[in-house]
C-alpha positions in Angstrom: 0.3 -0.2 0.1 1.4 3.3 -1.2 2.3 5.7 1.7 0.4 9.0 2.0 2.2 12.1 1.1 4.2 13.7 4.1 2.6 17.0 2.8 -0.4 16.3 4.6 1.3 16.9 7.8 -0.6 20.0 9.2 1.6 22.8 10.9 1.0 22.4 14.9 -0.5 18.6 14.6 1.3 15.7 16.2 2.6 13.5 13.0 1.6 9.7 12.6 2.4 6.5 10.7 0.6 3.2 11.3 1.6 -0.5 10.3 -1.0 -2.8 10.3 -1.8 -6.2 8.0 -5.4 -5.3 6.9 -6.4 -2.4 5.0 -9.3 -1.7 6.9 -7.6 -1.8 10.3 -5.3 1.0 9.1 -8.3 3.1 8.1 -10.2 2.3 11.2 -6.9 3.6 13.2 -6.4 6.3 11.0 -10.1 7.9 11.5 -9.7 6.9 15.1 -6.4 8.9 15.6 -7.7 11.8 13.3 -10.7 12.7 15.5 -8.4 12.4 19.0 -9.0 15.5 20.8 -5.0 16.3 20.0 -4.6 17.3 16.9 -3.0 13.9 14.8 -2.6 13.9 11.1 -1.8 10.5 10.0 1.5 10.9 7.5 2.1 7.1 6.3 0.2 3.9 6.0 1.6 1.0 5.5 1.3 -3.0 5.7 4.9 -4.1 6.1 7.2 -2.8 8.8 10.0 -3.2 6.4 8.2 -0.5 4.1 7.4 1.8 6.8 11.1 1.6 8.2 11.8 3.0 4.9 9.4 5.9 4.9 10.5 6.6 8.2 13.8 7.5 7.6 12.4 9.7 4.9 10.3 11.0 7.4 10.2 10.8 10.9 7.0 11.0 12.6 5.9 11.5 16.4 3.6 8.9 16.6 3.4 5.5 15.0 0.6 2.8 15.8 1.7 -0.8 15.0 0.9 -4.5 15.4 3.6 -6.8 16.4 4.6 -7.5 12.5 3.4 -6.9 8.8 2.3 -8.7 6.2 4.7 -11.6 5.3 7.1 -11.0 8.1 7.3 -12.7 11.4 6.8 -11.4 14.9 10.9 -11.7 15.6 11.3 -9.8 12.4 8.3 -7.0 13.0 9.5 -7.3 16.8 13.5 -6.3 15.7 12.5 -4.1 13.0 10.5 -1.9 15.8 13.5 -2.5 18.1 16.0 -1.0 15.0 13.4 1.8 14.3 13.6 3.0 18.4 17.3 3.3 18.3 17.0 5.0 15.3 14.5 7.3 16.1 14.6 8.3 19.8 12.1 10.9 19.7 9.7 8.1 18.1 7.0 7.2 20.1 5.8 3.9 19.8 2.2 2.3 20.4 2.3 -1.5 19.6 -0.8 -4.0 19.7 1.1 -7.0 22.3 -1.7 -9.3 22.9 0.1 -12.5 21.0 3.9 -11.6 22.0 5.9 -14.4 24.0 6.6 -13.1 28.1 10.3 -12.6 26.7 9.6 -9.7 24.1 6.6 -8.0 26.9 9.9 -8.0 29.1 12.1 -6.2 26.6 9.3 -3.6 25.3 8.6 -2.9 28.8 12.2 -2.1 29.5 11.9 0.1 27.0 10.0 3.6 27.4 9.1 4.2 23.6 7.1 1.9 23.9 3.9 1.5 25.3 2.3 -1.7 24.9 -1.7 -1.9 23.5 -4.2 -4.6 23.3 -6.9 -5.4 20.9 -9.0 -6.8 23.6 -9.7 -3.6 25.2 -12.9 -1.8 24.3 -12.6 1.1 21.7 -12.7 3.8 24.3 -10.2 2.3 26.3 -8.1 2.4 23.1 -8.9 6.1 22.5 -8.0 7.0 26.3 -5.0 5.5 25.6 -4.0 6.8 22.1 -5.0 10.2 23.9 -2.3 10.0 26.6 0.5 8.8 24.0 -0.3 11.6 22.0 0.0 13.7 25.2 3.8 12.2 25.7 2.5 9.6 28.1 3.5 6.0 28.3 0.8 3.4 28.6 0.8 -0.1 29.7 -2.8 -1.5 28.8 -4.2 -3.5 31.9 -4.5 -6.8 29.5 -0.6 -6.5 29.0 0.6 -5.6 32.5 -1.7 -9.3 33.3 0.8 -11.6 31.5 4.1 -9.8 32.8 5.3 -13.0 34.3 6.7 -12.5 37.9 9.8 -14.0 37.7 13.8 -12.7 37.7 14.0 -11.6 34.1 11.0 -9.8 34.0 11.3 -8.2 37.3 15.0 -6.5 36.7 13.1 -4.7 33.4 10.5 -3.3 35.5 12.8 -2.3 38.8 14.2 0.9 37.1 10.7 1.9 37.4 10.5 2.0 41.5 11.5 5.5 43.0 14.7 5.4 45.3 12.6 4.9 48.6 10.5 2.1 47.1 13.8 0.6 46.3 15.1 0.8 49.5 11.9 -0.4 51.2 12.1 -3.5 48.8 15.7 -4.8 49.2 15.1 -4.1 53.3 11.8 -6.3 52.6 13.8 -8.8 51.4 16.8 -8.4 53.9 14.2 -10.1 56.1 13.6 -6.8 57.9 10.3 -6.0 59.4 8.3 -2.5 58.1 8.4 -1.5 62.0 12.3 -1.6 61.2 12.5 -0.4 58.3 10.8 2.6 59.9 13.0 3.5 62.3 16.1 2.8 60.1 14.4 5.1 57.3 13.2 7.8 59.8 9.7 7.4 58.1 6.2 6.6 59.8 5.2 3.1 59.6 2.6 4.5 56.9 4.8 5.8 54.8 6.9 2.3 54.7 3.6 0.5 53.9 2.8 3.0 51.2 6.5 3.2 49.3 6.0 -1.1 49.8 2.6 -1.4 48.1 3.5 1.2 45.0 6.8 -0.4 44.6 4.8 -4.2 44.2 2.4 -2.5 42.2 5.0 -1.3 39.4 6.2 -4.8 39.8 2.9 -5.9 39.1 2.8 -8.0 42.3 -0.7 -8.4 43.0 -1.8 -11.7 45.5 -0.5 -12.5 48.7 1.4 -15.3 47.3 2.9 -13.5 45.0 4.1 -10.9 47.3 5.5 -13.6 49.6 7.5 -15.6 47.0 8.8 -12.3 45.7 10.0 -11.5 49.4 11.2 -15.0 49.9 13.2 -15.9 46.7 15.5 -12.2 47.5 15.9 -11.5 43.7 19.1 -10.2 43.2 17.2 -6.7 41.3 20.3 -4.6 40.5 22.0 -7.0 38.5 20.9 -8.7 35.2 
């Protein structure tokens, strides 16, 4: 499919590109983007990641909304090309529909802040809200995707970098066997504040159940080293 001319990009609007193997889906996403409250102009639409990579080298855009691979491409090939694009165009924000990616791929992409991880299983209203957030410069992880991230050392090391220094301090102390009360005294914080850092840190690691929390603390994963 021929790319849309870059000359159509409106002054002051964000420029966007779309990759999808379905022409119908391309049209649907383009319509959705062009009707956001944030001005967005769709510059390129392609059914293959390889062709889009060439387009974006010629005319970079602000946003790229993509499925994991295009026509005739494996998921591995598609993701590799998207990772290369992210490295070559560090200002590019990528919204990736990630439903069928492996846990390793999800963990890798989650560790790269250029990527927002979207899900086709979300409602149209939810996807629209997520596209607005991406257009405004926020990073989005769909709850449908977040729930697939595994609780293991590899995944947690990717997520660990998103915690604040205080959250890391509290979780390290818990792993070392210290109690909430002991941490509060050592860090000169209230028990409520320590508990809040614990809750927020575990939430960012997508550790929700009592079993997962207990396993995380008992296993003592060395999160500061790969």
